[in-house]
C-alpha positions in Angstrom: 0.2 0.1 0.1 0.9 3.7 -0.7 3.0 5.2 2.4 0.4 8.3 1.9 -3.3 8.3 2.8 -5.1 10.2 -0.4 -8.8 9.8 -0.3 -9.1 11.3 -3.7 -7.5 8.1 -5.2 -9.3 5.4 -2.9 -12.7 6.7 -2.5 -13.8 6.7 -6.1 -12.0 3.4 -6.4 -14.0 1.4 -3.4 -17.5 3.4 -4.7 -16.9 2.1 -7.8 -16.3 -1.3 -6.6 -19.5 -1.6 -4.3 -21.4 -0.5 -7.5 -20.4 -3.1 -9.5 -20.5 -6.0 -7.2 -24.1 -4.6 -6.2 -23.1 -5.1 -2.5 -25.9 -3.1 -1.3 -28.7 -4.8 -3.0 -31.4 -6.7 -1.1 -33.7 -8.9 -1.6 -36.8 -10.9 0.2 -35.3 -14.0 1.9 -37.4 -15.3 4.4 -34.4 -17.6 5.4 -32.7 -14.7 6.7 -33.2 -12.1 9.5 -34.1 -8.7 8.2 -33.0 -5.1 9.0 -34.8 -2.4 7.9 -32.5 0.7 8.3 -34.4 3.9 7.0 -33.5 8.0 7.1 -36.3 10.0 6.4 -35.7 11.1 2.8 -34.9 14.2 1.5 -36.5 17.1 -0.7 -34.3 17.5 -3.8 -33.2 20.8 -3.0 -30.3 20.5 -5.4 -27.7 20.1 -2.8 -27.0 17.6 0.4 -26.3 20.0 3.6 -24.3 19.3 6.6 -27.7 17.8 8.5 -28.2 15.2 5.6 -24.7 14.1 6.2 -24.9 13.8 9.9 -28.3 11.7 9.4 -27.4 9.8 6.8 -23.9 9.0 8.0 -25.5 7.8 11.3 -27.6 5.4 9.8 -24.9 4.2 7.0 -22.9 3.3 10.2 -26.1 0.9 11.5 -26.9 -0.6 8.2 -23.2 -1.7 7.8 -22.8 -2.5 11.0 -26.3 -5.0 10.8 -24.7 -6.2 7.9 -21.8 -7.6 9.5 -23.8 -8.9 12.1 -25.4 -11.2 9.6 -28.9 -9.5 8.8 -30.5 -9.2 5.6 -30.1 -5.6 5.5 -32.6 -3.4 3.7 -31.0 0.7 3.0 -33.3 2.6 0.4 -33.1 5.9 -0.5 -35.6 8.2 -2.8 -37.0 12.1 -2.8 -39.6 13.7 -1.1 -40.0 15.5 -4.6 -43.4 17.3 -4.4 -44.1 20.7 -2.7 -43.5 24.5 -2.6 -40.1 25.3 -3.0 -40.0 23.4 -6.2 -42.3 26.0 -7.3 -40.7 29.0 -5.7 -37.2 28.0 -7.2 -39.3 27.6 -10.8 -40.4 31.1 -10.7 -37.0 32.3 -9.6 -35.1 30.3 -12.2 -37.9 30.4 -14.8 -37.7 26.5 -15.2 -40.7 24.1 -15.2 -40.8 22.7 -11.6 -40.3 19.2 -12.9 -37.0 20.0 -14.7 -35.6 21.5 -11.9 -36.9 18.6 -9.6 -35.2 16.1 -11.9 -32.1 18.0 -12.3 -31.5 18.1 -8.5 -32.3 14.6 -8.1 -29.3 13.7 -10.3 -27.3 16.1 -8.6 -28.0 15.0 -5.1 -27.7 11.4 -6.1 -24.3 12.0 -7.2 -23.5 13.9 -3.7 -24.7 10.8 -1.5 -22.7 8.3 -3.8 -19.6 10.5 -2.7 -20.2 10.0 0.5 -20.2 6.2 0.2 -23.2 5.4 1.7 -24.6 1.9 1.1 -28.0 2.9 -0.4 -29.6 0.1 -2.7 -30.1 2.4 -5.5 -32.3 -0.3 -7.2 -35.4 0.8 -4.7 -35.0 4.5 -5.6 -38.3 6.2 -5.8 -39.3 10.1 -6.3 -42.8 10.7 -5.4 -43.4 12.9 -8.2 -43.5 10.2 -10.6 -46.7 9.0 -11.9 -45.6 5.3 -11.1 -45.8 6.4 -7.6 -48.4 8.7 -7.1 -50.6 6.5 -8.9 -51.2 4.1 -6.0 -52.1 6.6 -3.5 -54.6 8.3 -5.9 -55.8 4.1 -6.0 -56.0 4.2 -2.3 -57.7 7.8 -2.2 -60.7 6.1 -4.2 -60.6 3.2 -1.8 -60.8 5.5 1.0 -63.8 7.9 -1.0 -65.9 4.3 -1.2 -65.6 3.9 2.8 -66.5 7.0 3.6 -63.0 7.7 5.2 -62.3 10.8 2.9 -64.8 13.7 2.8 -65.2 17.5 1.1 -66.7 20.4 3.3 -66.2 23.9 3.3 -63.7 25.4 6.4 -61.6 28.2 7.5 -58.1 27.8 6.7 -55.2 29.7 6.7 -54.5 31.1 3.2 -51.2 32.8 1.7 -52.4 35.0 -1.2 -48.3 35.0 -2.0 -48.1 31.4 -2.3 -51.8 30.6 -3.3 -52.5 27.8 -0.9 -53.7 26.8 2.2 -50.9 26.6 5.1 -51.4 24.1 8.3 -51.1 26.0 11.5 -47.5 24.9 12.1 -46.8 26.6 8.7 -48.1 30.1 10.2 -45.1 32.0 12.3 -46.3 35.1 14.0 -49.1 35.4 11.4 -46.9 35.4 8.2 -46.3 32.4 5.9 -43.2 30.3 6.7 -42.3 30.2 3.1 -42.4 33.8 1.9 -43.0 35.8 5.0 -46.3 37.3 3.6 -49.2 37.8 5.9 -51.7 34.7 6.2 -55.4 35.4 6.3 -58.3 33.4 7.3 -60.7 32.1 4.1 -63.3 30.0 3.8 -62.9 27.2 1.2 -63.9 23.5 0.3 -61.4 20.9 1.1 -60.6 17.4 1.2 -60.2 15.8 4.0 -58.8 12.4 5.5 -60.7 11.2 8.5 -57.9 10.6 10.8 -60.0 11.3 14.1 -61.6 8.1 13.4 -58.6 6.6 14.9 -57.5 9.1 17.4 -58.0 6.9 20.3 -56.3 4.0 18.6 -53.4 6.3 17.8 -53.0 7.6 21.5 -53.4 4.2 23.0 -50.5 2.9 20.7 -48.1 5.5 22.2 -47.6 3.5 24.9 -46.3 0.4 22.7 -43.7 2.0 21.1 -40.9 1.4 23.5 -38.2 2.3 21.0 -39.2 5.9 20.6 -37.9 9.0 22.7 -40.0 9.9 25.6 -40.0 13.3 24.4 -41.6 12.3 20.8 -44.0 10.2 22.5 -45.0 13.2 24.8 -45.4 15.5 21.8 -47.6 12.8 19.7 -49.7 12.4 22.9 -50.1 16.4 23.2 -50.6 16.6 19.7 -53.8 14.2 19.7 -55.1 16.0 22.9 -57.2 13.9 24.1 -59.9 15.3 27.0 -62.7 14.1 28.8 -65.7 16.0 30.1 -69.2 16.8 29.0 -70.9 18.5 26.0 -73.4 21.1 27.3 -76.2 23.0 25.1 -76.6 26.4 26.1 -80.0 28.0 24.3 -79.7 31.3 22.8 -82.0 34.2 24.3 -83.3 34.6 20.7 -84.2 32.0 18.5 -84.3 28.3 18.6 -80.8 27.5 18.3 -78.1 26.6 21.0 -74.4 26.7 21.9 -72.8 23.6 22.1 -69.8 23.7 24.7 -67.4 21.2 25.4 -65.9 21.5 28.8 -63.8 19.2 31.3 -65.1 21.2 34.0 -68.8 20.6 33.9 -68.7 20.7 38.0 -68.0 24.5 37.7 -71.0 25.2 35.4 -73.0 27.4 37.6 -70.0 29.6 37.8 -70.3 30.3 33.9 -71.1 34.2 33.6 -70.4 34.3 29.8 -70.0 32.8 26.7 -66.8 33.2 24.2 -66.9 31.8 20.5 -64.0 31.4 18.1 -64.1 34.3 15.1 -64.8 31.4 12.9 -67.8 30.0 14.7 -70.7 29.7 12.3 -72.8 31.4 15.0 -71.0 34.8 15.6 -72.5 36.3 12.6 -75.9 35.3 13.1 -76.0 36.5 16.6 -74.7 39.9 16.1 -76.8 40.5 13.0 -79.0 43.4 13.3 -77.5 44.3 16.6 -75.7 47.8 17.5 -72.4 45.3 17.7 -72.8 44.0 14.0 -70.1 46.6 12.6 -67.8 46.2 15.7 -67.9 42.2 15.3 -67.2 42.1 11.9 -64.2 44.3 12.3 -62.8 42.3 15.0 -63.6 38.9 12.9 -61.7 40.5 9.9 -58.8 41.2 12.3 -58.5 37.9 13.8 -58.7 36.6 10.1 -55.3 38.4 9.8 -53.7 36.7 12.9 -51.8 33.4 13.4 -54.7 31.2 14.8 -52.6 28.4 15.8 -53.1 27.2 20.1 -49.3 28.3 20.0 -49.5 31.7 18.8 -53.0 32.4 20.6 -51.6 31.7 23.8 -49.2 34.5 23.3 -51.5 36.8 22.3 -53.2 39.3 24.7 -56.7 38.3 25.2 -59.2 40.6 23.9 -62.7 40.1 22.1 -66.0 42.1 21.5 -69.4 41.7 22.7 -71.8 40.2 20.1 -74.9 42.0 21.2 -76.3 38.4 21.7 -77.0 36.3 25.0 -77.4 32.7 25.9 -79.2 30.8 28.7 -77.0 28.8 31.4 -79.0 25.8 31.4 -78.3 25.1 35.1 -78.4 28.0 36.7 -80.9 29.7 34.3 -78.3 32.8 34.4 -78.7 35.2 31.5 -75.1 35.2 29.9 -73.9 37.6 27.1 -71.9 35.8 24.4 -68.7 37.3 23.3 -66.3 36.5 20.5 -62.7 36.0 21.8 -59.4 35.8 20.1 -58.7 33.0 22.5 -61.3 30.7 21.5 -60.3 28.2 18.9 -62.6 26.2 16.3 -59.8 23.4 16.4 -60.2 22.8 20.0 -63.7 21.4 21.5 -66.9 23.1 19.4 -65.2 26.5 19.2 -67.1 27.7 22.0 -65.6 28.3 25.5 -68.2 28.3 28.8 -66.4 31.1 30.7 -65.7 30.5 34.3 -63.8 33.2 35.6 -63.3 32.5 39.2 -61.8 29.0 38.3 -59.7 29.5 35.1 -56.9 32.3 35.0 -57.6 33.3 31.7 -61.3 33.6 31.9 -60.7 35.7 35.1 -58.3 38.5 33.4 -60.9 38.4 30.3 -63.8 39.1 33.0 -61.7 41.9 35.0 -60.8 43.7 31.6 -64.3 44.0 30.4 -66.5 44.1 33.7 -68.1 40.7 33.4 -69.2 39.1 36.6 -67.4 36.6 38.7 -69.1 33.6 40.4 -67.4 31.5 42.9 -68.7 27.7 42.8 -65.6 25.7 43.9 -64.2 26.7 47.4 -60.9 24.7 49.3 -62.1 23.0 52.5 -60.8 25.6 54.8 -61.2 29.1 52.8 -64.1 31.1 51.7 -63.0 33.0 48.2 -64.1 36.7 47.5 -64.9 36.9 43.9 -64.7 40.9 44.1 -61.2 40.7 45.5 -59.6 37.8 43.5 -56.6 38.4 41.6 -56.1 34.8 40.9 -58.3 32.1 39.8 -58.8 28.8 42.1 -58.3 25.9 39.7 -58.0 23.1 42.2 -60.4 20.7 43.8 -62.5 21.5 46.6 -66.5 22.1 47.6 -69.3 22.9 45.6 -70.8 26.4 46.8 -73.5 28.5 44.6 -74.2 25.2 42.7 -78.0 24.9 43.8 -79.1 20.9 44.9 -74.9 20.1 44.5 -73.8 22.1 47.2 -71.5 20.9 49.5 -70.3 18.1 47.2 -66.6 17.4 46.4 -65.9 18.8 43.1 -64.2 15.5 41.7 -67.7 13.3 42.9 -69.6 16.6 41.3 -68.2 15.8 37.9 -69.8 12.7 37.8 -72.9 13.8 39.4 -73.4 16.6 37.1 -72.9 14.7 33.8 -75.6 12.5 35.0 -77.9 15.4 35.5 -77.1 16.8 32.2 -78.0 13.3 30.6 -81.1 12.9 32.7 -82.3 16.3 31.4 -81.1 15.8 28.1 -79.3 19.0 27.9 -76.1 17.7 27.7 -73.9 14.2 27.6 -70.7 12.7 28.5 -68.3 13.3 25.9 -64.5 13.0 24.6 -62.7 15.4 22.6 -59.4 15.7 20.8 -57.3 18.5 19.9 -56.4 16.2 16.9 -58.6 17.1 13.7 -59.2 16.0 10.5 -56.3 15.9 8.1 -57.1 18.6 5.5 -55.3 17.1 2.2 -56.4 20.0 -0.1 -53.5 22.1 -1.5 -54.2 25.0 -4.2 -50.8 24.4 -5.8 -49.6 22.7 -9.1 -46.5 20.7 -8.0 -48.4 17.6 -6.1 -50.5 15.0 -7.0 -53.5 15.4 -8.6 -56.6 14.6 -6.6 -58.6 11.6 -8.6 -62.0 13.1 -8.9 -64.5 14.9 -11.4 -66.7 17.2 -11.0 -69.7 17.1 -13.4 -72.5 19.3 -13.4 -74.9 16.6 -13.4 -73.8 13.9 -11.1 -71.6 16.1 -8.5 -68.5 14.5 -7.6 -67.6 11.4 -9.5 -64.2 9.2 -8.7 -62.4 8.5 -11.6 -62.2 5.0 -12.4 -59.3 3.1 -11.5 -58.6 2.0 -15.4 -58.0 5.9 -15.8 -55.3 6.0 -13.1 -53.0 7.9 -12.8 -54.5 11.0 -13.2 -51.1 12.3 -14.4 -50.0 15.9 -13.4 -48.9 17.6 -16.6 -45.1 18.6 -16.1 -43.9 20.8 -19.1 -46.1 23.7 -18.0 -45.2 27.2 -16.2 -46.4 28.6 -13.2 -48.9 31.6 -13.5 -47.7 35.0 -12.0 -47.5 35.2 -8.3 -46.9 31.1 -8.5 -50.4 30.4 -8.9 -51.4 26.8 -10.0 -52.0 26.8 -13.8 -54.1 23.7 -13.5 -57.8 25.5 -12.8 -56.4 27.3 -16.4 -55.3 24.2 -18.3 -58.4 23.3 -20.5 -56.0 20.1 -21.5 -56.0 19.2 -17.8 -59.3 20.5 -16.6 -61.6 19.7 -19.5 -62.7 15.5 -19.3 -66.0 13.7 -19.8 -68.0 12.5 -16.8 -67.1 9.1 -15.9 -70.7 8.2 -15.1 -72.7 10.1 -17.4 -70.4 11.3 -19.8 -71.1 15.0 -19.5 -68.4 16.8 -21.8 -68.2 19.3 -19.4 -67.4 17.8 -16.6 -63.9 19.1 -15.0 -61.1 17.4 -12.8 -60.2 18.7 -9.6 -57.7 21.0 -9.6 -56.2 20.9 -5.9 -53.7 18.7 -5.3 -52.7 16.7 -2.3 -50.5 17.5 0.5 -46.9 16.5 0.2 -47.6 14.6 3.3 -49.7 12.2 1.9 -46.7 11.2 0.0 -44.3 10.7 3.0 -46.9 8.7 4.7 -45.9 5.6 2.6 -42.8 5.7 1.0 -41.2 3.3 3.3 -43.7 0.6 2.5 -43.2 1.4 -1.3 -39.5 0.7 -1.0 -40.4 -2.8 -0.2 -41.0 -3.5 -4.1 -40.5 -0.1 -5.7 -41.0 -1.8 -9.6 -44.3 -3.2 -8.4 -46.9 -1.7 -11.4 -50.1 -4.0 -10.3 -50.4 -2.5 -6.6 -49.1 -0.3 -4.0 -46.5 -2.9 -2.9 -46.0 -6.5 -3.2 -47.8 -7.8 0.1 -44.9 -10.9 0.7 -42.4 -7.9 0.6 -44.0 -5.6 2.9 -44.8 -8.9 4.9 -40.9 -9.7 4.8 -39.4 -5.9 5.7 -41.8 -4.3 7.8 -42.1 -2.5 10.2 -38.9 -0.3 9.7 -36.5 -1.3 12.2 -34.9 1.9 12.9 -36.2 5.1 11.6 -33.8 8.3 11.7 -34.8 11.7 11.2 -35.0 15.4 12.7 -37.1 16.1 15.3 -38.8 18.7 13.8 -40.8 16.2 12.3 -42.0 14.6 15.4 -45.5 15.2 14.9 -46.7 15.8 11.4 -45.1 13.4 9.5 -44.8 10.6 12.1 -48.3 10.9 13.0 -49.7 10.8 9.6 -47.4 7.9 8.4 -48.9 6.1 11.5 -52.7 6.9 10.6 -51.9 6.1 7.1 -50.4 2.4 7.9 -53.7 2.0 10.0 -55.9 2.8 6.5 -53.6 0.2 4.5 -54.3 -2.3 7.5 -58.0 -1.3 7.2 -57.9 -2.7 3.7 -55.8 -5.4 4.3 -52.7 -4.2 2.7 -50.6 -4.7 5.7 -50.7 -6.8 8.8 -49.5 -4.2 11.3 -50.4 -0.7 12.7 -46.9 1.1 13.6 -44.6 1.5 10.9 -41.4 2.6 12.7 -40.5 0.3 15.7 -37.4 2.3 16.9 -36.8 5.8 16.3 -33.8 8.3 16.7 -34.3 11.8 16.5 -30.8 13.1 16.0 -29.6 16.6 17.0 -28.7 19.5 14.4 -25.6 21.0 13.3 -25.0 24.2 14.6 -22.3 26.7 13.8 -21.4 30.1 15.0 -22.7 33.2 13.1 -20.7 36.1 12.1 -22.2 39.5 11.1 -20.7 42.2 9.3 -21.9 45.9 10.6 -22.4 46.7 6.7 -22.9 43.4 4.9 -24.8 41.6 7.9 -24.4 37.9 8.0 -21.3 36.3 6.2 -20.4 33.1 5.0 -17.7 31.3 5.9 -15.6 32.5 2.7 -16.7 36.1 3.3 -14.6 35.9 6.4 -10.9 36.6 6.9 -9.6 35.3 10.4 -6.8 36.7 12.2 -6.1 35.5 15.4 -9.1 35.9 17.3 -10.7 38.3 15.4 -12.6 38.0 12.3 -13.1 40.7 9.6 -15.3 41.4 6.2 -13.4 40.3 3.3 -15.7 42.6 1.2 -15.2 45.9 3.4 -12.1 44.8 5.7 -14.4 45.8 8.6 -14.3 43.9 12.2 -17.0 41.3 12.2 -18.8 40.2 15.4 -19.0 36.5 16.2 -22.7 35.9 17.5 -24.4 32.9 18.8 -23.8 29.2 17.8 -26.9 28.3 16.0 -28.4 25.7 13.8 -26.8 26.0 10.2 -28.9 27.7 8.0 -28.8 29.3 4.5 -30.2 32.8 6.3 -27.8 33.2 9.0 -24.9 32.0 6.3 -23.4 29.9 9.0 -23.2 27.0 6.6 -20.4 24.6 5.5 -21.0 22.9 2.2 -20.1 19.5 2.1 -18.5 19.7 -1.2 -15.9 21.4 0.0 -15.3 19.1 2.7 -15.4 16.2 0.1 -12.7 18.2 -1.9 -10.2 18.8 1.0 -10.5 16.0 3.4 -12.8 13.4 1.8 -15.9 11.5 2.7 -14.4 9.0 5.5 -13.1 12.4 7.4 -16.6 14.1 6.8 -18.1 11.2 8.1 -15.8 10.8 11.0 -16.1 13.9 12.4 -19.9 13.6 12.3 -19.9 10.8 13.9 -17.0 11.9 16.8 -18.0 15.4 17.4 -21.3 14.7 19.5 -23.8 11.4 20.5 -26.6 11.4 17.5 -29.5 12.9 20.0 -27.1 16.1 20.9 -26.5 19.1 18.6 -23.1 19.0 16.9 -21.2 22.1 17.0 -19.0 22.8 13.7 -15.5 22.7 14.5 -12.5 23.2 11.7 -10.2 22.0 14.4 -12.7 18.8 15.0 -12.3 18.0 11.3 -8.7 18.6 10.9 -8.2 16.3 14.0 -10.6 13.6 12.1 -8.1 13.6 9.4 -5.1 13.5 11.1 -6.4 10.3 13.1 -7.1 8.8 9.5 -3.6 9.3 8.5 -2.1 8.0 11.6 -4.6 4.8 11.2 -3.1 4.6 7.3 0.8 5.2 8.5 0.2 2.4 11.4 -0.7 -0.1 8.6 1.8 1.1 6.4 4.7 0.8 9.2 3.7 -2.8 9.8 2.4 -4.3 6.6 5.8 -5.7 5.6 5.4 -7.8 8.8 1.8 -9.0 9.1 0.8 -9.1 5.1 2.0 -12.8 5.3 1.3 -13.2 9.4 -2.1 -15.1 10.5 -4.0 -13.4 13.1 -3.7 -14.7 16.3 -6.8 -16.1 17.9 -5.6 -18.2 20.9 -6.0 -17.3 24.8 -4.3 -14.3 26.1 -2.4 -16.8 28.8 0.0 -17.9 26.1 1.2 -14.5 25.6 3.6 -11.8 27.6 4.5 -8.3 28.0 3.5 -5.6 25.5 1.9 -8.1 22.8 -0.2 -9.8 25.6 -1.3 -6.4 26.8 -2.1 -5.5 23.3 -4.3 -8.7 22.4 -6.3 -8.1 25.2 -6.7 -4.5 24.6 -8.0 -5.2 21.1 -10.5 -7.6 22.6 -11.5 -5.1 25.0 -12.0 -2.5 22.4 -14.2 -4.9 20.4 -16.5 -5.4 23.6 -16.8 -1.7 24.1 -17.4 -0.4 20.5 -19.8 -3.3 20.2 -21.9 -2.3 23.5 -22.0 1.5 22.3 -23.1 1.0 19.0 -25.4 -1.7 19.9 -27.0 -0.3 23.0 -27.0 3.6 22.5 -25.4 4.6 18.9 -23.1 6.2 21.0 -20.4 6.5 17.9 -18.3 9.1 19.5 -17.1 7.0 22.5 -17.0 3.7 20.1 -14.4 6.0 17.6 -12.6 7.0 21.0 -12.1 3.2 22.1 -10.7 2.3 18.8 -8.1 5.4 19.3 -6.8 4.4 22.2 -6.4 0.6 20.7 -4.6 2.5 18.1 -2.4 4.4 20.5 -1.4 1.1 22.1 -0.6 -0.2 18.6 2.1 2.5 18.3 3.6 2.0 21.5 4.7 -1.7 20.2 8.2 -2.0 19.2 8.2 -2.6 15.4 11.3 -4.3 16.0 9.8 -6.4 18.6 10.6 -10.2 17.4 8.3 -12.0 19.7 7.2 -15.3 17.9 3.5 -14.2 18.4 4.2 -10.6 17.7 3.1 -10.3 14.0 0.1 -12.6 14.5 -1.3 -10.4 17.4 -0.6 -7.1 15.5 -2.3 -8.7 12.5 -5.2 -9.4 15.0 -5.2 -5.7 16.3 -5.0 -4.4 12.7 -7.7 -6.3 11.8 -9.9 -5.7 14.5 -9.3 -1.6 14.2 -10.2 -2.0 10.0 -13.2 -3.8 11.0 -14.3 -2.0 14.0 -13.7 1.4 11.5 -15.4 0.4 8.6 -19.0 1.2 9.1 -17.5 4.4 10.2 -14.9 5.0 7.5 -15.6 2.4 4.8 -13.2 3.7 2.2 -10.3 3.6 4.1 -11.0 0.1 6.1 -11.6 -1.6 2.5 -8.0 -0.2 1.3 -6.1 -1.7 4.3 -8.4 -4.7 4.3 -7.4 -5.4 0.6 -3.5 -4.4 1.0 -3.8 -7.5 4.1 -4.3 -9.9 1.5 -8.0 -10.3 2.1 -9.9 -11.3 -1.6 -13.2 -10.3 -0.2 -14.6 -6.8 1.1 -14.6 -5.8 4.4 -18.4 -5.3 4.2 -18.7 -8.9 3.8 -16.6 -9.8 7.1 -18.6 -11.1 10.1 -18.3 -8.3 13.2 -15.7 -9.4 15.4 -16.7 -11.2 18.5 -14.5 -10.7 21.6 -13.1 -13.4 24.5 -14.5 -13.1 27.9 -11.1 -14.8 29.5 -9.3 -11.6 27.5 -11.5 -9.1 29.3 -10.3 -9.8 32.6 -7.9 -7.6 33.9 -4.5 -8.4 35.2 -4.4 -5.6 37.7 -7.3 -4.2 39.8 -7.4 -0.5 41.3 -9.4 -1.0 45.1 -11.1 1.8 46.4 -10.2 1.6 50.5 -12.6 3.8 52.9 -12.4 4.4 56.5 -16.0 4.7 57.9 -17.4 5.1 54.6 -15.0 8.1 53.3 -12.4 7.4 50.7 -9.0 7.4 52.0 -6.5 5.3 50.1 -6.3 3.2 46.8 -4.3 -0.1 46.3 -3.1 -1.2 43.1 -3.5 -5.5 43.0 -3.6 -8.3 41.4 -6.9 -9.7 39.9 -7.7 -12.6 41.8 -6.1 -11.4 45.0 -8.1 -13.4 47.8 -10.7 -11.4 50.0 -8.4 -11.9 53.2 -5.0 -10.6 51.7 -6.8 -7.5 50.2 -8.4 -6.9 54.1 -4.5 -7.1 55.3 -3.1 -4.9 52.4 -5.9 -2.2 53.2 -5.1 -2.5 57.4 -1.3 -2.3 56.5 -1.7 0.8 54.2 0.5 3.5 55.4 -2.5 6.4 54.6 -5.0 4.2 56.3 -3.2 3.7 59.6 -3.6 7.5 59.7 -7.5 7.6 59.7 -7.8 4.7 62.1 -5.4 6.2 64.5 -5.2 3.3 67.3 -9.1 3.0 67.2 -10.2 -0.5 67.3 -11.5 -1.7 63.8 -15.3 -3.3 64.2 -15.5 -4.9 60.9 -14.0 -4.8 57.4 -16.3 -4.8 54.4 -15.2 -6.3 51.2 -16.7 -5.4 47.8 -15.4 -7.9 45.4 -13.0 -6.3 42.7 -14.4 -2.9 44.0 -13.7 -1.5 47.5 -12.5 -2.3 51.0 -14.2 -0.3 53.9 -12.9 -0.2 57.2 -15.7 0.5 60.0 -13.9 1.9 63.2 
């Protein structure tokens, strides 16, 4: 082998070898135990970033490790290719989204191959191809048949700039997350998946996902948001309508003094119509339509509202309650109406004080009388009911059931369970997405597209309209069609496209048989490969993507397409890649190449002014604190880049970028290379020693034992915790011990033990830095790829230490340490401890009552 490590030579060589030999191809084989390793697939933006590199490196190490353990590993890759970024880029570059997307896929595939990732590229899928979205159109039709899909008019977050509906999570401080423009509430007819039918099951199974991080489980539970309480009807004073309210505190109903409705509530306009408040209410609702209406944002707003001019009647107290429209009432929670009990809810109390509304105490602590006029803090706790008619004196917890019974008996309410989770609105008024397979006929109404006419193909060679507006409603060749039912020639296709989360909710099943053209996938293949054994991705997907995937899998099970409910057995949410920001007073944030470093100072290369070093933040183009993986590949190679991503931090923690850390990784790989080159002449013809340690002596024995200890430690670190950083550190320690062995050592077993140690280093590092390891492995004379070798096993006998450090305590306090031979007897250990000079000072003539020995750990002398 060459004396100098040159990744530019060896990395392309081994990448070509792997591809030529199809080493990463996976095939269904029921005789072998499978392992499905999957990282969340990327959006084809054109370039991979360091977040991609870290995510996919973590996954690649696990995939290679499991292969070496004998598993039949599937490790696929594809592209989450629909969505707004392609449209925005198409506008900026005057290129059709399809062309831009496919060009980016080609570029990113090449980058991923340069990283040496062990993907089975024969399983590659792109969600924007008709071969893929045809099958989600097919499932849509099956769901439509079973009434699992419906269409209704609803208030949505509407971005006029992007011309589309936004989820609440995509509205940030009232602005569109994508373009930064103001978002309004708008009523549109939308298609919905009935995910709420599965709310209880999704919640129940949260406790059956032991391989998921607890924080993700908690986020899922909170998003589903189960609440148990009662639904109560409050009749309007005028007319025969009633306001339905859901509450978890029906025990406080006698304290309800006013009602608050969400601005989007259908009764708001009807109640205020014809009253002096009509204009004020309309103005307030218009103002609310321009605000972020997500629960997260609403919690931060100052509470405000407007009286509607109408009243409702408290069905238990008979009290006349003013009806308000308030910014904190949300249509997405309960019924969109809030039974306001200011004495026992702080938000309601603040609102009541602000607008001069009545406060009535109905629950009091056992030993305290509350003054409603003096209250500054609501009492939300358990207590005794007062001012509650026949329920006075009852414990509030017992009153929950008693009042629920009364509501049902009088037919003015009922026990109810509600969920924060709402049905999944999948309509998007965008072009670049999967067409929804229905036709609107003037005679027949909504008509499903027949299966034989699938896929409804999205026309790709089209230009977006001004402002990014979808061309589909105006593209006659797409829109105009004959009704499948009555052949009316004036029928029109649905021009909304599906939310891109639909594509990402089943791609992992499609990977199992990507070439299947008769169904979504071959059931035999899915039965073998699924569920995914290890899923890896960012915590930012902890709610929507993961929840929708869990739901969609249940839909597949409903139709007998799969036999499982949960798609992901284990989940790893890796931390972010972070870097300090640097800003120039004149030019703002600077890219790394725009910075000149002089000692501890930074200067802008554009103007020469001193630049300020800011916080360490997630790498982002907006903050310009990004590192181009291509630059790292060019300077250091893929193996160094991979090594740094794994060594700098455990995978679940944020990784802070460090140029010194990258340099350190490169130096270590050079050190391994030089060690192999130094010894290659002696070990190339040697046979790796695999006997017991007792037949060895001196530094060769120490090296052999250290190699086995390293195998044990690395295996544990990868298997139990994915702590690759400590695994790499263990190999570094072994390399240090190897360097300490004299190359001139002419021990009879010296070359054989060194070969074993060198093979151990290569095998343990091969999932992490595969190119370097393949080169050294081949140089040692091995005919097969290191990937085809079994993971090394350790000898228990070699793990036993020759010498132990024993802690000596006096009355439980550390007073000394003893270096003793392994296997020393308990009596000898006691004698050594009692005769230790440092211990004698602490005993100081006092009688020893007893001596406690914990084997191989400590001696405690009790005086």
